[in-house]
SERO-4910 file (N, C-alpha, C, O; in steps of 0.05 Angstrom, whole numbers):
BEGIN
 pado doro    nc1    nc2    nc3   cac1   cac2   cac3    cc1    cc2    cc3    oc1    oc2    oc3
  Unk    A   1941   -392    -17   1929   -372    -30   1905   -363    -25   1889   -382    -29
  Unk    A   1891   -339    -16   1865   -328    -12   1844   -336    -30   1852   -343    -53
  Unk    A   1823   -337    -25   1806   -341    -48   1798   -315    -63   1795   -314    -88
  Unk    A   1796   -294    -46   1789   -265    -54   1815   -246    -53   1831   -248    -35
  Unk    A   1816   -230    -71   1831   -206    -65   1814   -178    -59   1792   -172    -66
  Unk    A   1830   -166    -46   1812   -140    -35   1835   -114    -35   1859   -114    -34
  Unk    A   1818    -95    -36   1832    -66    -37   1812    -53    -23   1789    -61    -18
  Unk    A   1825    -24    -15   1809     -6      3   1819     19    -10   1842     24    -19
  Unk    A   1794     37     -8   1798     65    -19   1791     86      4   1768     87     12
  Unk    A   1812    103     15   1804    121     33   1808    152     26   1813    156      2
  Unk    A   1806    171     39   1816    195     36   1825    206     63   1807    210     80
  Unk    A   1847    211     69   1855    227     92   1849    251     89   1854    263     68
  Unk    A   1833    263    116   1824    290    121   1800    295    101   1790    317     98
  Unk    A   1793    274     90   1763    274     79   1747    254     81   1737    246     60
  Unk    A   1742    242    102   1725    225    110   1749    200    121   1741    184    138
  Unk    A   1774    200    111   1793    180    127   1787    153    115   1780    148     92
  Unk    A   1791    138    132   1788    106    123   1761     97    140   1761     72    144
  Unk    A   1741    110    149   1720    105    161   1729     95    188   1749    103    201
  Unk    A   1704     71    195   1713     60    221   1727     32    218   1719     10    226
  Unk    A   1750     37    205   1769     13    203   1758     -5    182   1758    -29    186
  Unk    A   1747      6    157   1740    -14    139   1758    -21    121   1753    -32    100
  Unk    A   1787    -15    131   1812    -26    114   1823    -50    132   1837    -69    125
  Unk    A   1816    -45    148   1837    -65    171   1823    -94    179   1835   -114    189
  Unk    A   1798    -91    173   1777   -114    176   1783   -143    168   1776   -163    179
  Unk    A   1801   -141    143   1807   -167    129   1829   -182    144   1833   -206    138
  Unk    A   1841   -169    161   1872   -181    175   1857   -216    186   1869   -237    182
  Unk    A   1834   -214    198   1827   -239    207   1810   -253    195   1798   -272    206
  Unk    A   1806   -245    168   1791   -264    146   1806   -279    132   1818   -267    115
  Unk    A   1812   -306    133   1827   -324    125   1827   -328     92   1846   -334     78
  Unk    A   1802   -323     82   1799   -326     52   1800   -299     34   1789   -298     12
  Unk    A   1814   -278     46   1810   -253     36   1838   -247     40   1847   -252     62
  Unk    A   1855   -235     21   1881   -222     19   1877   -193     12   1867   -187    -10
  Unk    A   1882   -174     31   1881   -141     26   1907   -136     16   1928   -135     30
  Unk    A   1907   -131    -11   1933   -131    -28   1936   -100    -28   1960    -95    -23
  Unk    A   1924    -78    -31   1925    -53    -32   1909    -31    -23   1886    -36    -17
  Unk    A   1916     -9    -21   1897     13    -11   1907     40    -27   1930     45    -37
  Unk    A   1882     56    -28   1889     80    -42   1879    104    -29   1856    105    -19
  Unk    A   1895    125    -29   1893    151    -16   1907    176    -31   1931    177    -33
  Unk    A   1894    192    -38   1910    219    -51   1930    235    -29   1944    255    -34
  Unk    A   1927    224     -6   1945    245     12   1973    219     19   1968    196     25
  Unk    A   1998    229     16   2018    210     17   2022    196     45   2026    172     48
  Unk    A   2021    212     63   2024    204     90   1999    190    101   2001    175    120
  Unk    A   1980    194     94   1952    180    104   1956    152     85   1950    131     96
  Unk    A   1967    151     60   1967    129     47   1983    114     56   1972     92     57
  Unk    A   2005    113     65   2031    101     79   2023     88    102   2027     64    106
  Unk    A   2010    104    120   2002     94    146   1979     74    142   1977     54    156
  Unk    A   1961     79    122   1935     58    117   1947     34    106   1935     13    110
  Unk    A   1970     33     91   1981      9     76   1989     -6    102   1979    -28    107
  Unk    A   2006      7    119   2014     -7    138   1997    -19    162   2001    -39    175
  Unk    A   1978     -2    165   1951    -11    183   1938    -32    171   1928    -49    186
  Unk    A   1936    -34    145   1920    -57    132   1936    -81    125   1926   -102    117
  Unk    A   1964    -75    130   1982    -94    118   1981    -99     86   1984   -121     76
  Unk    A   1977    -85     78   1977    -85     43   2006    -81     30   2024    -66     40
  Unk    A   2009    -94      9   2034    -98     -6   2039    -68    -16   2059    -54    -12
  Unk    A   2015    -60    -29   2023    -34    -46   2002    -10    -43   1981    -16    -31
  Unk    A   2005     10    -51   1990     32    -47   1988     47    -73   2004     43    -91
  Unk    A   1967     65    -76   1965     83   -101   1945    107    -90   1926    105    -75
  Unk    A   1957    132   -107   1946    153   -102   1919    160   -117   1904    178   -112
  Unk    A   1918    143   -134   1889    144   -151   1872    121   -150   1879    104   -167
  Unk    A   1855    114   -139   1839     93   -130   1831     77   -163   1833     52   -166
  Unk    A   1822     95   -183   1817     84   -211   1843     69   -220   1838     48   -232
  Unk    A   1866     74   -217   1889     62   -223   1894     36   -205   1908     18   -214
  Unk    A   1882     34   -181   1889     12   -166   1869     -9   -177   1877    -32   -181
  Unk    A   1842     -1   -182   1823    -17   -190   1832    -33   -218   1827    -57   -223
  Unk    A   1847    -14   -237   1851    -27   -265   1876    -46   -261   1878    -68   -272
  Unk    A   1893    -38   -245   1917    -59   -243   1914    -75   -222   1931    -92   -225
  Unk    A   1900    -79   -197   1898    -99   -181   1875   -115   -191   1879   -139   -191
  Unk    A   1853   -108   -198   1832   -126   -208   1819   -136   -186   1816   -161   -188
  Unk    A   1808   -123   -161   1804   -136   -143   1775   -150   -144   1757   -145   -161
  Unk    A   1773   -169   -123   1746   -178   -124   1728   -169   -101   1705   -177   -103
  Unk    A   1733   -157    -83   1730   -138    -65   1736   -117    -53   1757   -118    -40
  Unk    A   1723    -92    -53   1731    -68    -45   1721    -54    -25   1697    -49    -25
  Unk    A   1736    -45     -3   1724    -27     17   1723      4      9   1744     17      5
  Unk    A   1703     13      6   1699     48      4   1696     56     33   1678     48     47
  Unk    A   1712     70     39   1723     72     65   1714    106     74   1717    110     98
  Unk    A   1708    121     64   1706    152     78   1682    156     89   1663    150     76
  Unk    A   1679    166    111   1660    181    126   1643    193    104   1621    185     98
  Unk    A   1655    212     95   1643    233     78   1626    222     57   1636    203     45
  Unk    A   1602    229     50   1587    213     29   1591    229      6   1580    221    -15
  Unk    A   1606    253      4   1602    262    -24   1618    245    -45   1617    252    -69
  Unk    A   1633    222    -36   1650    211    -57   1634    183    -58   1644    168    -75
  Unk    A   1611    172    -45   1607    142    -46   1601    138    -75   1615    122    -88
  Unk    A   1582    151    -85   1568    147   -107   1591    143   -132   1591    123   -147
  Unk    A   1607    164   -134   1632    159   -154   1646    134   -152   1651    119   -170
  Unk    A   1654    129   -122   1670    105   -115   1657     80   -118   1669     63   -130
  Unk    A   1631     76   -107   1614     52   -111   1617     40   -137   1627     19   -145
  Unk    A   1604     65   -152   1604     56   -184   1624     45   -197   1623     23   -209
  Unk    A   1648     64   -196   1677     53   -207   1681     31   -196   1694     16   -211
  Unk    A   1674     20   -174   1682     -4   -162   1669    -30   -175   1680    -51   -181
  Unk    A   1640    -22   -179   1625    -44   -192   1634    -43   -224   1644    -64   -232
  Unk    A   1632    -25   -239   1641    -21   -260   1664    -39   -271   1665    -51   -293
  Unk    A   1684    -37   -249   1711    -56   -249   1704    -80   -243   1724    -95   -247
  Unk    A   1683    -93   -234   1671   -118   -230   1682   -127   -202   1687   -151   -196
  Unk    A   1685   -108   -186   1683   -114   -157   1661   -107   -138   1648    -87   -141
  Unk    A   1658   -127   -116   1639   -130    -99   1651   -106    -76   1675    -99    -72
  Unk    A   1626    -96    -64   1637    -68    -46   1626    -78    -19   1605    -91    -15
  Unk    A   1646    -68     -1   1635    -58     28   1641    -29     34   1663    -19     36
  Unk    A   1617    -16     37   1620     11     39   1607     25     63   1585     19     73
  Unk    A   1623     46     70   1618     57     98   1588     71     92   1579     76     70
  Unk    A   1578     76    117   1547     84    122   1551    119    122   1574    126    125
  Unk    A   1536    137    120   1510    126    103   1516    123     75   1538    130     66
  Unk    A   1497    111     60   1506    104     39   1507    128     13   1522    128     -6
  Unk    A   1489    144     18   1492    172      2   1484    190     15   1478    185     38
  Unk    A   1480    212      7   1471    242     20   1441    243     12   1426    253     29
  Unk    A   1429    234    -11   1403    235    -20   1392    206    -37   1406    187    -43
  Unk    A   1371    208    -42   1358    184    -54   1365    177    -82   1367    154    -92
  Unk    A   1367    204    -94   1367    201   -122   1403    187   -127   1410    169   -142
  Unk    A   1415    199   -113   1448    188   -108   1442    151   -104   1451    132   -118
  Unk    A   1427    150    -84   1427    120    -70   1414    104   -101   1427     86   -112
  Unk    A   1391    115   -108   1380    100   -133   1398     93   -150   1400     69   -157
  Unk    A   1417    112   -163   1438    108   -182   1453     85   -176   1460     69   -193
  Unk    A   1457     82   -149   1478     60   -137   1467     33   -144   1477     15   -157
  Unk    A   1444     33   -133   1425      8   -129   1420     -3   -162   1421    -27   -168
  Unk    A   1415     18   -179   1414     11   -205   1438     -4   -223   1435    -21   -240
  Unk    A   1463      8   -215   1486     -1   -222   1487    -31   -206   1494    -51   -219
  Unk    A   1482    -33   -183   1481    -61   -170   1465    -79   -189   1475    -97   -202
  Unk    A   1441    -74   -188   1417    -89   -204   1434    -99   -231   1436   -123   -236
  Unk    A   1445    -77   -249   1452    -83   -271   1477    -99   -276   1483   -108   -298
  Unk    A   1497   -102   -250   1519   -116   -252   1515   -142   -237   1531   -161   -241
  Unk    A   1498   -144   -223   1491   -173   -210   1508   -174   -180   1504   -192   -164
  Unk    A   1530   -150   -176   1545   -153   -154   1530   -144   -131   1507   -138   -130
  Unk    A   1551   -145   -107   1543   -143    -82   1554   -119    -68   1578   -114    -68
  Unk    A   1535   -105    -55   1543    -84    -41   1535    -89    -13   1512    -97     -8
  Unk    A   1550    -86      3   1544    -86     37   1547    -65     43   1560    -49     29
  Unk    A   1537    -57     65   1539    -29     81   1547    -34    109   1541    -54    122
  Unk    A   1560    -14    117   1575    -17    147   1558    -12    164   1565      6    178
  Unk    A   1535    -23    170   1515    -15    190   1523    -41    209   1510    -62    207
  Unk    A   1542    -37    224   1558    -59    235   1536    -73    256   1541    -97    261
  Unk    A   1518    -65    266   1503    -81    287   1485   -101    266   1473   -121    276
  Unk    A   1483    -97    246   1467   -121    229   1477   -149    228   1465   -170    225
  Unk    A   1503   -144    231   1521   -169    229   1526   -180    253   1540   -201    254
  Unk    A   1517   -170    277   1530   -177    306   1513   -204    321   1489   -201    326
  Unk    A   1524   -224    326   1508   -248    334   1487   -244    349   1466   -257    346
  Unk    A   1490   -222    371   1470   -217    389   1447   -207    381   1425   -211    391
  Unk    A   1453   -193    361   1430   -180    351   1407   -204    332   1383   -207    330
  Unk    A   1429   -219    320   1414   -244    304   1397   -259    329   1373   -264    327
  Unk    A   1410   -263    348   1395   -277    374   1371   -259    383   1351   -271    390
  Unk    A   1371   -237    383   1346   -222    392   1324   -229    369   1301   -237    373
  Unk    A   1335   -225    344   1313   -229    324   1304   -257    324   1281   -260    316
  Unk    A   1317   -279    331   1308   -304    326   1289   -303    358   1269   -317    357
  Unk    A   1294   -290    381   1275   -285    400   1249   -278    394   1228   -291    398
  Unk    A   1254   -253    383   1231   -237    375   1213   -254    356   1189   -254    362
  Unk    A   1220   -269    336   1209   -286    316   1194   -312    328   1173   -322    321
  Unk    A   1211   -320    349   1197   -340    367   1178   -334    390   1169   -352    404
  Unk    A   1170   -307    392   1147   -302    407   1157   -296    436   1141   -298    455
  Unk    A   1179   -291    439   1191   -285    466   1183   -264    482   1180   -265    507
  Unk    A   1179   -240    464   1158   -219    476   1135   -218    469   1124   -196    475
  Unk    A   1119   -239    455   1093   -232    443   1095   -219    420   1118   -212    414
  Unk    A   1074   -212    404   1074   -195    384   1084   -170    386   1074   -158    406
  Unk    A   1102   -156    373   1115   -133    371   1093   -116    362   1079   -119    342
  Unk    A   1093    -94    380   1076    -74    380   1087    -47    370   1076    -33    354
  Unk    A   1108    -42    381   1119    -18    375   1156    -17    376   1170    -35    384
  Unk    A   1161      4    369   1191     12    373   1196     34    381   1187     52    368
  Unk    A   1216     41    408   1220     65    411   1246     72    409   1260     60    426
  Unk    A   1257     90    392   1291     92    390   1298    121    393   1283    139    388
  Unk    A   1318    123    400   1335    150    404   1363    151    401   1379    133    408
  Unk    A   1370    180    389   1393    181    383   1415    189    409   1408    187    433
  Unk    A   1435    196    403   1451    203    428   1444    228    434   1446    231    459
  Unk    A   1437    247    425   1424    274    432   1450    291    449   1450    299    472
  Unk    A   1469    293    432   1489    307    446   1495    332    425   1477    341    411
  Unk    A   1516    341    423   1522    371    407   1515    365    381   1508    385    369
  Unk    A   1515    346    368   1500    336    340   1472    332    340   1461    331    318
  Unk    A   1457    329    362   1431    326    366   1411    343    347   1409    367    342
  Unk    A   1397    321    339   1372    329    316   1387    321    288   1397    298    287
  Unk    A   1388    338    265   1390    330    241   1420    313    236   1420    296    218
  Unk    A   1442    319    250   1469    307    247   1465    281    260   1475    261    250
  Unk    A   1452    279    285   1453    256    300   1439    237    284   1448    214    282
  Unk    A   1412    244    268   1389    227    254   1408    217    235   1405    193    229
  Unk    A   1427    229    223   1443    219    200   1463    197    209   1461    174    200
  Unk    A   1479    204    224   1499    192    230   1493    171    249   1509    152    246
  Unk    A   1477    168    266   1472    143    282   1447    134    277   1443    109    279
  Unk    A   1422    155    269   1401    141    260   1400    127    244   1382    111    246
  Unk    A   1420    125    220   1412    104    198   1419     75    212   1408     56    202
  Unk    A   1437     71    232   1440     43    245   1410     41    261   1400     18    258
  Unk    A   1398     57    273   1372     47    281   1353     44    267   1337     26    274
  Unk    A   1349     58    244   1334     53    222   1333     27    207   1312     14    203
  Unk    A   1360     18    199   1368     -4    188   1356    -29    207   1345    -49    197
  Unk    A   1360    -27    234   1354    -45    253   1329    -49    254   1320    -72    253
  Unk    A   1308    -25    256   1277    -24    254   1266    -43    231   1246    -57    232
  Unk    A   1284    -41    209   1272    -50    186   1282    -83    188   1267   -100    178
  Unk    A   1300    -89    198   1313   -122    200   1289   -130    222   1280   -153    217
  Unk    A   1279   -120    242   1263   -135    260   1234   -133    252   1219   -150    261
  Unk    A   1225   -112    235   1196   -110    232   1190   -105    206   1166   -107    201
  Unk    A   1209    -98    182   1198    -99    157   1207    -65    149   1221    -48    160
  Unk    A   1190    -67    123   1183    -38    110   1172    -21    124   1164    -27    147
  Unk    A   1169      4    115   1155     29    130   1136     31    109   1141     23     86
  Unk    A   1112     41    116   1090     45     97   1085     71     98   1078     79     75
  Unk    A   1086     89    117   1086    121    121   1100    124    145   1104    105    160
  Unk    A   1109    155    149   1112    168    165   1107    196    168   1098    211    150
  Unk    A   1112    205    195   1103    237    199   1125    242    216   1136    224    228
  Unk    A   1136    271    218   1152    289    240   1151    312    239   1140    327    223
  Unk    A   1163    317    260   1165    341    266   1196    353    270   1209    344    289
  Unk    A   1205    370    255   1235    380    256   1233    408    266   1218    425    255
  Unk    A   1247    413    287   1245    444    299   1275    456    306   1294    441    311
  Unk    A   1277    482    305   1302    494    309   1293    512    336   1277    530    334
  Unk    A   1306    504    359   1300    521    383   1271    520    388   1262    539    401
  Unk    A   1257    504    382   1230    503    386   1210    512    365   1186    509    369
  Unk    A   1216    520    348   1202    532    321   1205    512    297   1223    496    294
  Unk    A   1182    517    277   1192    500    256   1208    507    241   1209    531    236
  Unk    A   1232    487    228   1254    498    212   1245    513    187   1224    506    175
  Unk    A   1260    533    178   1255    548    158   1283    544    141   1302    531    149
  Unk    A   1281    558    116   1301    554     95   1328    566    104   1349    561     92
  Unk    A   1325    580    125   1351    592    137   1368    572    156   1391    575    162
  Unk    A   1349    550    164   1360    532    185   1376    507    166   1388    489    178
  Unk    A   1375    507    143   1388    488    129   1416    496    125   1421    520    119
  Unk    A   1439    474    129   1462    477    130   1478    456    125   1467    434    119
  Unk    A   1504    457    125   1520    428    124   1528    421    151   1533    437    170
  Unk    A   1529    392    150   1539    381    171   1567    391    186   1577    411    178
  Unk    A   1576    379    204   1610    382    214   1623    364    189   1645    372    181
  Unk    A   1615    344    179   1629    337    158   1603    330    135   1579    326    141
  Unk    A   1616    330    106   1593    325     86   1577    299     85   1584    277     74
  Unk    A   1555    305     98   1540    282     94   1504    294     83   1482    285     89
  Unk    A   1512    314     68   1489    326     53   1478    347     81   1487    348    104
  Unk    A   1456    363     67   1443    382     85   1431    373    105   1419    352    102
  Unk    A   1430    388    132   1417    380    154   1396    403    161   1396    425    151
  Unk    A   1381    397    178   1366    422    196   1354    412    218   1345    389    219
  Unk    A   1353    433    243   1338    425    262   1356    412    286   1371    392    284
  Unk    A   1351    426    306   1363    410    334   1346    393    351   1356    384    371
  Unk    A   1322    389    345   1306    372    351   1285    362    330   1272    374    314
  Unk    A   1286    334    336   1274    317    314   1249    291    328   1257    276    346
  Unk    A   1224    289    319   1212    270    330   1198    258    306   1180    270    293
  Unk    A   1207    233    301   1186    220    278   1173    197    294   1178    188    317
  Unk    A   1150    189    270   1133    169    278   1129    149    249   1122    159    228
  Unk    A   1133    128    252   1135    110    229   1113     89    234   1107     77    254
  Unk    A   1105     87    210   1077     61    212   1086     44    193   1084     51    169
  Unk    A   1097     16    199   1103     -5    181   1083    -20    168   1061    -21    178
  Unk    A   1089    -31    150   1075    -49    137   1062    -77    151   1042    -89    143
  Unk    A   1075    -82    171   1065   -103    186   1054    -97    213   1051   -113    232
  Unk    A   1047    -69    211   1026    -64    234   1041    -48    256   1030    -29    268
  Unk    A   1067    -56    263   1083    -45    278   1083    -13    275   1082     -4    252
  Unk    A   1085      7    298   1089     31    296   1118     39    306   1130     19    314
  Unk    A   1131     59    307   1159     64    320   1161     96    321   1152    112    305
  Unk    A   1174    101    340   1187    129    339   1215    133    346   1227    119    362
  Unk    A   1225    156    331   1252    160    331   1254    192    347   1236    209    343
  Unk    A   1278    197    365   1274    225    375   1304    234    376   1320    216    376
  Unk    A   1312    256    376   1336    268    379   1338    299    382   1327    314    366
  Unk    A   1352    309    405   1355    338    407   1380    343    416   1392    325    428
  Unk    A   1389    363    413   1412    377    411   1421    391    440   1408    410    450
  Unk    A   1446    379    453   1450    384    476   1478    397    476   1492    388    457
  Unk    A   1490    413    489   1517    422    488   1532    407    511   1541    418    530
  Unk    A   1533    383    506   1547    357    515   1562    346    496   1555    351    473
  Unk    A   1588    329    500   1600    318    482   1589    292    478   1580    286    457
  Unk    A   1588    278    498   1580    250    495   1553    238    494   1548    215    489
  Unk    A   1536    258    501   1511    249    498   1502    228    516   1515    221    536
  Unk    A   1474    215    509   1470    190    520   1475    169    502   1482    172    478
  Unk    A   1470    140    517   1472    117    498   1450    115    485   1428    118    497
  Unk    A   1452    109    454   1435    110    436   1422     79    430   1434     59    436
  Unk    A   1403     79    419   1391     51    420   1362     48    411   1352     67    399
  Unk    A   1349     26    417   1319     22    411   1315     -2    431   1332    -16    442
  Unk    A   1288     -3    435   1268    -18    451   1249    -29    435   1234    -14    423
  Unk    A   1248    -53    433   1226    -71    418   1204    -78    440   1208    -91    460
  Unk    A   1177    -66    433   1157    -68    454   1137    -85    446   1123    -80    427
  Unk    A   1136   -110    463   1119   -133    454   1096   -132    472   1097   -116    491
  Unk    A   1074   -148    467   1051   -155    481   1057   -169    506   1040   -170    524
  Unk    A   1077   -178    506   1088   -201    536   1112   -186    548   1122   -193    569
  Unk    A   1122   -167    534   1150   -162    548   1166   -138    524   1158   -128    503
  Unk    A   1194   -135    537   1202   -113    521   1233   -128    521   1242   -143    538
  Unk    A   1248   -118    493   1278   -121    490   1287    -96    483   1281    -84    463
  Unk    A   1306    -85    506   1324    -59    495   1351    -68    488   1365    -83    500
  Unk    A   1358    -54    461   1384    -56    457   1402    -28    457   1398     -8    444
  Unk    A   1420    -33    474   1437     -8    478   1460     -7    457   1481    -20    460
  Unk    A   1455      9    436   1474      7    414   1497     21    419   1513     21    400
  Unk    A   1504     33    438   1531     46    446   1548     25    465   1572     26    468
  Unk    A   1533      9    475   1545    -15    487   1541    -42    474   1554    -62    482
  Unk    A   1525    -44    458   1521    -69    444   1509    -93    461   1512   -117    456
  Unk    A   1495    -82    480   1482   -102    501   1452   -100    494   1445    -81    481
  Unk    A   1433   -120    501   1413   -126    499   1397   -134    523   1408   -154    531
  Unk    A   1379   -127    537   1360   -131    568   1337   -137    552   1330   -125    532
  Unk    A   1323   -159    566   1293   -167    569   1282   -154    591   1293   -154    613
  Unk    A   1262   -143    587   1242   -133    610   1216   -155    611   1201   -158    592
  Unk    A   1214   -167    632   1200   -193    637   1165   -182    637   1148   -196    648
  Unk    A   1158   -160    627   1129   -154    636   1121   -141    610   1134   -137    589
  Unk    A   1097   -134    616   1087   -119    589   1082    -83    595   1071    -66    581
  Unk    A   1093    -82    619   1086    -53    624   1104    -32    603   1127    -37    596
  Unk    A   1089    -12    597   1103      0    577   1114     26    585   1123     42    569
  Unk    A   1115     29    609   1134     53    621   1162     45    640   1162     37    663
  Unk    A   1182     49    626   1207     38    632   1213     41    664   1227     25    676
  Unk    A   1200     62    675   1207     70    698   1186     59    723   1187     67    746
  Unk    A   1167     37    710   1143     24    730   1166      5    748   1186     -9    741
  Unk    A   1153     11    775   1169     -5    796   1166    -35    797   1144    -45    792
  Unk    A   1187    -51    805   1187    -75    808   1183    -93    782   1171   -115    782
  Unk    A   1196    -78    759   1206    -95    733   1223   -117    738   1238   -118    757
  Unk    A   1220   -133    722   1245   -159    726   1259   -149    702   1248   -149    680
  Unk    A   1281   -140    703   1305   -132    682   1322   -153    682   1334   -158    703
  Unk    A   1327   -169    661   1348   -191    661   1361   -186    637   1350   -181    616
  Unk    A   1389   -186    641   1409   -189    617   1401   -217    610   1396   -237    625
  Unk    A   1402   -215    579   1406   -237    561   1428   -254    560   1426   -277    551
  Unk    A   1451   -243    569   1477   -259    570   1485   -273    546   1493   -296    544
  Unk    A   1483   -246    522   1494   -253    496   1515   -259    486   1518   -271    465
  Unk    A   1537   -250    503   1564   -247    504   1570   -225    481   1583   -230    460
  Unk    A   1560   -205    486   1559   -181    464   1587   -175    449   1607   -166    461
  Unk    A   1588   -182    423   1607   -175    408   1617   -148    405   1598   -133    402
  Unk    A   1640   -136    405   1646   -108    399   1633   -100    375   1626   -117    359
  Unk    A   1628    -73    371   1609    -64    348   1632    -66    326   1626    -75    303
  Unk    A   1658    -57    332   1673    -60    305   1683    -92    296   1697    -98    277
  Unk    A   1675   -104    310   1678   -138    300   1659   -141    279   1663   -159    263
  Unk    A   1639   -125    275   1616   -124    257   1627   -121    228   1616   -132    210
  Unk    A   1655   -103    224   1667   -106    198   1678   -129    193   1680   -132    169
  Unk    A   1688   -150    207   1698   -169    201   1673   -188    191   1672   -195    168
  Unk    A   1655   -194    210   1631   -205    207   1616   -195    180   1602   -212    168
  Unk    A   1617   -171    170   1606   -163    147   1620   -174    127   1606   -181    108
  Unk    A   1644   -177    125   1658   -189    103   1655   -221    100   1655   -234     80
  Unk    A   1653   -227    122   1647   -257    119   1616   -265    110   1611   -285     97
  Unk    A   1598   -246    116   1574   -243    107   1574   -242     72   1564   -258     56
  Unk    A   1592   -214     65   1590   -208     41   1597   -234     24   1582   -243      6
  Unk    A   1622   -245     31   1629   -267     20   1607   -292     14   1603   -304     -7
  Unk    A   1593   -297     46   1575   -316     33   1548   -306     16   1532   -322      6
  Unk    A   1544   -284     15   1525   -269     -5   1531   -272    -32   1514   -277    -48
  Unk    A   1557   -269    -38   1574   -270    -65   1566   -303    -76   1552   -309    -96
  Unk    A   1580   -325    -55   1578   -349    -63   1547   -360    -62   1542   -378    -78
  Unk    A   1532   -353    -49   1502   -363    -51   1481   -342    -66   1456   -341    -66
  Unk    A   1501   -326    -77   1479   -304    -97   1452   -293    -79   1430   -293    -89
  Unk    A   1458   -286    -53   1438   -272    -37   1449   -247    -31   1471   -240    -40
  Unk    A   1431   -230    -12   1431   -205    -10   1450   -205     17   1448   -225     32
  Unk    A   1469   -186     23   1484   -181     47   1466   -174     65   1443   -165     60
  Unk    A   1476   -178     92   1460   -171    114   1448   -144    114   1424   -140    121
  Unk    A   1466   -123    105   1458   -100    100   1467    -88     73   1490    -80     69
  Unk    A   1444    -87     52   1452    -86     25   1449    -58     15   1434    -43     27
  Unk    A   1460    -52     -4   1450    -28    -15   1424    -17    -19   1419      7    -21
  Unk    A   1407    -34    -19   1377    -29    -20   1372    -23     14   1361     -2     20
  Unk    A   1378    -38     31   1376    -33     54   1382     -5     64   1365      8     76
  Unk    A   1403      3     58   1415     23     65   1403     43     52   1402     64     65
  Unk    A   1393     44     29   1372     70     18   1348     68     35   1336     89     42
  Unk    A   1343     47     41   1310     48     54   1319     60     84   1300     70     96
  Unk    A   1339     61     93   1346     72    120   1347    101    117   1336    117    132
  Unk    A   1363    109     95   1364    138     83   1337    151     82   1333    174     91
  Unk    A   1316    135     67   1293    149     62   1276    148     84   1255    160     79
  Unk    A   1279    138    108   1271    139    132   1283    167    143   1268    184    153
  Unk    A   1304    170    140   1315    197    147   1303    221    133   1299    243    143
  Unk    A   1299    216    110   1294    243     89   1264    244     93   1252    265     89
  Unk    A   1252    222    100   1221    223    104   1216    240    127   1193    249    130
  Unk    A   1236    246    145   1223    267    164   1226    290    155   1209    306    163
  Unk    A   1242    299    140   1246    325    125   1223    328    110   1208    348    112
  Unk    A   1218    310     96   1198    309     70   1165    314     86   1147    327     76
  Unk    A   1165    302    109   1142    307    127   1142    338    139   1121    352    140
  Unk    A   1164    345    147   1162    372    156   1160    391    132   1143    408    134
  Unk    A   1175    391    110   1166    412     90   1142    406     82   1135    425     67
  Unk    A   1124    389     84   1103    382     72   1082    395     92   1059    399     85
  Unk    A   1088    401    113   1070    414    135   1064    393    157   1047    398    175
  Unk    A   1078    370    158   1078    357    183   1055    333    172   1047    318    190
  Unk    A   1045    330    148   1030    312    139   1045    283    139   1068    282    146
  Unk    A   1030    257    129   1039    232    126   1049    239     97   1039    252     80
  Unk    A   1077    222     99   1089    215     71   1089    184     69   1092    170     89
  Unk    A   1086    175     46   1081    149     39   1111    143     26   1127    158     14
  Unk    A   1113    110     33   1148    106     25   1132     84     -1   1111     72      1
  Unk    A   1153     83    -23   1170     97    -25   1168    130    -36   1152    136    -53
  Unk    A   1185    147    -24   1180    172    -33   1181    181    -59   1203    180    -70
  Unk    A   1164    190    -71   1162    200    -98   1183    220   -106   1195    219   -127
  Unk    A   1187    235    -89   1204    262    -98   1235    249    -88   1238    246    -64
  Unk    A   1253    242   -103   1277    231    -97   1295    259    -90   1314    254    -76
  Unk    A   1293    280    -97   1308    304    -86   1313    309    -59   1293    305    -46
  Unk    A   1332    316    -44   1334    318    -17   1309    341     -9   1304    361    -23
  Unk    A   1297    337      9   1273    358     16   1284    377     26   1271    398     24
  Unk    A   1308    379     39   1320    407     48   1328    425     25   1328    450     26
  Unk    A   1337    407      1   1344    426    -19   1315    443    -33   1315    466    -42
  Unk    A   1292    427    -32   1268    440    -38   1265    464    -19   1260    487    -28
  Unk    A   1267    461      6   1265    483     29   1281    501     28   1276    523     38
  Unk    A   1307    496     13   1324    518     16   1323    538    -11   1332    560    -13
  Unk    A   1307    520    -30   1304    536    -54   1278    555    -48   1274    574    -63
  Unk    A   1263    550    -28   1240    576    -21   1248    596     -4   1233    614      6
  Unk    A   1272    593      0   1279    615     20   1283    643      7   1289    663     21
***
């Protein structure tokens, strides 16, 4: 008999079951996923079969009451339900593995984190890269001084048809989570957010292709100052192409650089301190880290969550980590709305900055 009982919550047609957050238990011997919930009958049965669950429910609250699970995956990609579902799971006594982003705004993320604190339960968030062994190896190399002192980080989104606000929310959350993993907390940031070359206005605020909160702008350039002294940038621009470019980040050190291609989960080291990637004669060497596929990060996240439960430690990407990544996203809008000035962390105003801008229209 497994040590832990798990369930999964999804919503077919409204965020579905995310990126396999219900099927990742199959190869975790210590967990038995027993049930799924989905208010769509066809989606519910497909999810039950895909996850190898014995039972299914149309109402996730009924599932929580009858199954009394130890761990629940909150799977929908749409964030409009995350707070309600995560809090219900925590109040039922279950630890949670939640799809990213954790919420649409900081007020909602704050409420989740408050319940985590009150219950003492664990919430891990599906920033899959944070659980991958190749990322942990890069962190060890950085900490060991392999590229010297880290000076700055350059990161970029896919810059596809979602480029700008949606790209920053959907993929930027992974990159911002990794930045903090490598160099710690942000002290302050500035940003410029534009639509077709002009500063965004109230009329540019709109909903994304899926409900992840309001977004704006088809070009974003953010600058971050970390408490550790490291600086970082993020940029994304909209282009009328489907696949865009690989997204990822580059750690720039005094003695070299390490580039992480998040699209391929591969890391490369550049054996000199040249700051221009097009400089001739660079010695570019693969780190040969035997990269683990990104979706394997879900299984590793469950293993990490179990370890955090048993050692009373924080998951590799916790609810508070996910909130901090969200704060880096919303900080860009806060800076733009304030006229492009510095915004200090934590942000004082927990309301979504674009709601403030929309109210001025």
